[in-house]
Every structure is written in C-alpha cells, then in structure tokens.
N, C-alpha and C positions, 0 to 999 in steps of 0.2 A: 799636808797632802802627800808630799814625797815620802814621808816616813811611813804613812799608811800603805802606800803602794809598794815600798820596799819590803815592809814586813809581810804584806800579802804575797809578794813574790817569793819570799823565803818559805812561807808556809806551803805554797804551791810546789816549790822545788822539793821540799821534804816529802810531801805527798806523792811526788813524782817517782820516788824510789819504788813504790808499790804499783803505780800505774803511770806509764810514760805520757799519757794524755795530759796529765797535770803540768808536765814540763812545757808542753805546747801552750797551755793556758797561761803559764808564767811568762813565756816569751810574748804572747799576745798582749798581756797586761802591760808589760814594759813598753812594747811598741806603741800601744794606745796612749800611755802616759807621756812618752817622748814626743808623739805627734801632737796631741791635743791638751795634755794636762799641765804643761809648764806654764806658770803664771795665771792659771785659772783661779787660784785662791785669792789673788789680789784683784782680779777682775770681778769675782763674785762679791767680794767685800765692798767694792766701790759701787755695786748695784748695776753694773753693765755687763754686757755680753762680751764676746771676743773682740768686738770693735771698740771696746772701751779703753784699749791700750793697756791691757792687764800686765803682761810680763815683759820679758826681754824681746829683742827683735824690733822690727820697724812697725809702727802702727799702720793700719790699712787706710785710715782716713785722716784728713787734716784735723778734724775735731778730736779724734783719739790722740793725735800728736799733741794738740794744745792742752788737753786734759792731763796727759802725762807730764808735759813740760811744766804746767802750773803746779801740779802735785809735787814735782821735784823741787821747784823753787820754794814752795811752802816748807818742805822738809829742810832745805838749806837755811832758810830764814830762822826756823825754829832751832836748828843746830847752832847757828851763830848767836842766837839770843841766850841759849842755855849754856853754851861753852865759849864765852868770849875770848878767853886766853888761848884756848886751843885753835880757834878759828883765826885769830891774829897770827899765831905761829905758822899755820898752814899757808896763809896769804904771803907771809914773808918768804917762806921756802919756795912758793910758787913764783914769786917775782925775781928770785935769784937766777 
C-alpha cells in the first residue's frame, strides 16, 4: 500500500511541474495516507475495519487489543517452532 501511495505521489509531483495543482494533490494524498492509511492493509486482510487493531498505535477497543495480542502470540509461537536455535539464542541474550 505504501509503495503505491509513494509512486502515486511521485507521479503527481512530476505532473506538478506543468500545473501546480498536482502538487497540492500530492500533499493531500500523503496527508490522507499518514492519517488513515497506515496499517489499513493488515486490517483489511484480517477482515475487520479500523477497530480490528490493524496497524501500529493503540487499539481503540479491548477486543481489538485481544485480537492483536493473540495474533502476535501466534506469530511468536510459529517463529519459535520454525527457528528453534535462533529463538533459544534470543532467549539467552534476553536473560543476560
């Protein structure tokens, strides 16, 4: 998602050399992406809206927090299962 927004911004900036209104459109696009777009790709892939705990920041509801926490725990278990040596090394370093 971020790649599409950045490439669209570049195109709008290039078009802006002929018509300065495109620069305003590029600024507006970046503003909208920074306000509403971050984390929307993970929220849409999980099937929920903004309250599904999509990206960074604090979740707005306890349910969103629980879903995000459970999803993180699932990834951590998968990581430990797929990379046992690396996870043991990280645990050793963390305990020092």
